[in-house]
C-alpha positions in Angstrom: 45.3 65.9 106.1 44.6 66.7 102.4 41.3 65.5 100.8 42.9 63.0 98.5 45.4 61.3 100.8 45.5 57.6 100.0 43.9 58.1 96.5 45.6 57.1 93.4 44.4 58.8 90.2 45.3 57.8 86.5 45.7 60.6 84.0 45.3 59.1 80.5 46.8 61.1 77.7 48.7 61.1 74.5 50.7 63.7 72.6 48.6 66.8 71.5 47.0 67.4 74.8 45.8 70.9 75.7 48.7 71.9 78.1 46.6 73.7 80.7 44.0 71.0 80.8 46.6 68.4 81.7 49.0 70.5 83.9 46.7 72.4 86.0 44.5 69.4 87.1 47.6 67.4 87.6 49.1 69.8 90.0 45.8 70.5 91.8 45.1 66.8 92.4 48.6 66.2 93.6 48.4 69.2 95.9 45.2 67.7 97.3 47.2 64.7 98.3 46.7 62.1 95.6 49.3 60.1 93.8 48.8 60.7 90.0 50.2 58.5 87.3 50.5 59.7 83.8 49.2 56.7 81.7 49.7 56.6 77.9 50.1 54.2 75.0 53.9 54.5 74.9 56.8 55.0 77.3 58.9 58.1 77.5 57.4 61.7 77.3 54.1 63.1 75.9 54.0 66.6 74.6 51.1 69.1 74.6 50.0 71.2 71.6 52.1 74.2 73.2 55.2 72.0 73.7 54.7 71.2 77.5 55.9 67.7 78.1 55.4 65.3 80.9 56.9 61.8 81.5 54.8 58.7 81.2 54.6 56.7 84.4 52.7 53.7 83.0 51.8 52.1 79.8 47.9 51.6 79.1 48.5 47.9 78.3 50.0 47.4 81.8 47.2 48.9 83.9 43.7 48.3 85.2 41.2 50.6 86.7 41.4 48.3 89.6 44.8 50.0 90.3 43.1 53.5 90.7 40.7 55.4 92.6 39.6 57.8 89.7 40.5 58.9 86.1 41.5 62.2 84.8 41.1 63.0 81.0 42.6 66.2 79.6 41.4 67.5 76.3 43.2 68.9 73.2 41.9 67.7 69.8 44.6 65.4 69.1 45.1 63.6 72.5 41.5 62.1 72.8 41.5 61.4 69.1 44.5 59.3 69.3 43.4 57.7 72.4 39.8 56.8 71.2 41.6 54.7 68.4 43.4 52.6 71.0 41.3 49.7 71.9 43.3 49.2 75.3 42.8 52.8 76.3 39.0 52.8 75.6 38.6 49.6 77.5 40.5 51.1 80.4 38.2 54.1 80.4 35.2 51.8 80.4 36.5 49.9 83.5 36.2 53.0 85.6 32.5 53.1 84.7 32.1 49.4 85.4 33.8 49.8 88.7 31.7 52.9 89.7 34.8 55.1 90.1 34.9 58.9 89.4 36.0 60.2 86.0 36.8 63.8 85.1 36.9 64.8 81.3 37.4 68.3 79.9 37.0 69.8 76.3 37.4 67.1 73.7 38.1 64.3 76.2 34.6 63.2 76.1 35.4 61.6 72.8 36.8 58.8 74.8 33.6 58.5 76.8 31.6 58.2 73.4 34.0 55.6 72.2 33.8 53.7 75.5 30.0 53.8 75.2 29.4 55.2 78.6 27.4 58.3 77.9 24.0 56.9 77.3 21.4 58.4 79.7 24.1 60.8 81.1 24.2 64.5 81.1 27.4 66.1 80.4 29.3 69.0 78.6 32.3 69.3 76.4 33.8 71.4 73.7 30.7 72.5 71.7 31.7 70.6 68.6 31.3 67.3 70.3 27.5 67.9 71.1 26.3 65.9 68.2 28.7 62.9 69.1 27.4 63.0 72.7 23.6 63.3 71.7 24.1 60.5 69.1 25.6 58.2 71.7 22.4 58.6 74.0 23.8 61.4 76.2 22.3 64.8 77.0 24.7 67.6 76.2 24.4 71.0 78.0 26.4 74.2 77.7 27.5 74.7 81.2 30.9 75.4 82.9 31.0 72.1 84.8 28.4 69.3 85.0 28.5 66.4 87.6 26.4 63.2 86.9 26.9 60.4 89.3 30.7 60.7 89.6 31.4 62.0 86.0 32.6 65.4 85.8 32.8 67.2 82.4 33.7 70.8 81.4 33.9 72.6 78.2 37.4 74.3 77.9 40.4 75.9 79.6 38.2 78.8 80.8 36.3 76.3 83.0 39.4 74.7 84.7 38.8 76.2 88.2 35.2 74.8 88.4 36.4 71.5 86.7 39.3 70.9 89.1 37.2 71.7 92.1 34.6 69.3 91.2 37.0 66.7 90.1 38.7 66.7 93.4 35.4 66.7 95.3 34.4 63.5 93.3 37.6 61.8 93.5 37.4 62.4 97.3 33.9 60.9 97.5 35.0 57.7 95.7 32.7 55.2 94.3 29.3 56.2 93.0 26.7 53.4 92.4 25.2 55.5 89.7 28.5 55.7 87.7 27.9 52.7 85.5 28.8 51.8 81.9 
């Protein structure tokens, strides 16, 4: 039996994702037994900055965090910048924190966390240029490979994918964290 059997994970993304930060966690979480649904603002396919593409399973307007056990947020500069301007996507991210569900965000994806107003009092990492945004939003930014704070997993870049994936799977497997709040 795989560690994530009976778990359903949302992967929220738009065009411009960092290919490895979407594809590698997607495959690893599936290999661990979870069902992963690609959620985006529009139907069809989304394409990464290096031209990888994946089919969208659900539109963000049609889903709720109640439907899932965890949330995976890949980086890339364009992807989270697009998604943080989508009020429904931002509300969807916030719901995971309100429901105490694990969230894993890498590279520039914490921009969505800042926009959802869920980083206050939390320790996290990201691509270095987000440090000021995270600090201004009340979070504590650290330069570490992977940081886990009450069900929130963050990493800096594709070089951290192995540690990020391992901790994301662990947190998704553990389920709800009462300290995971908005």
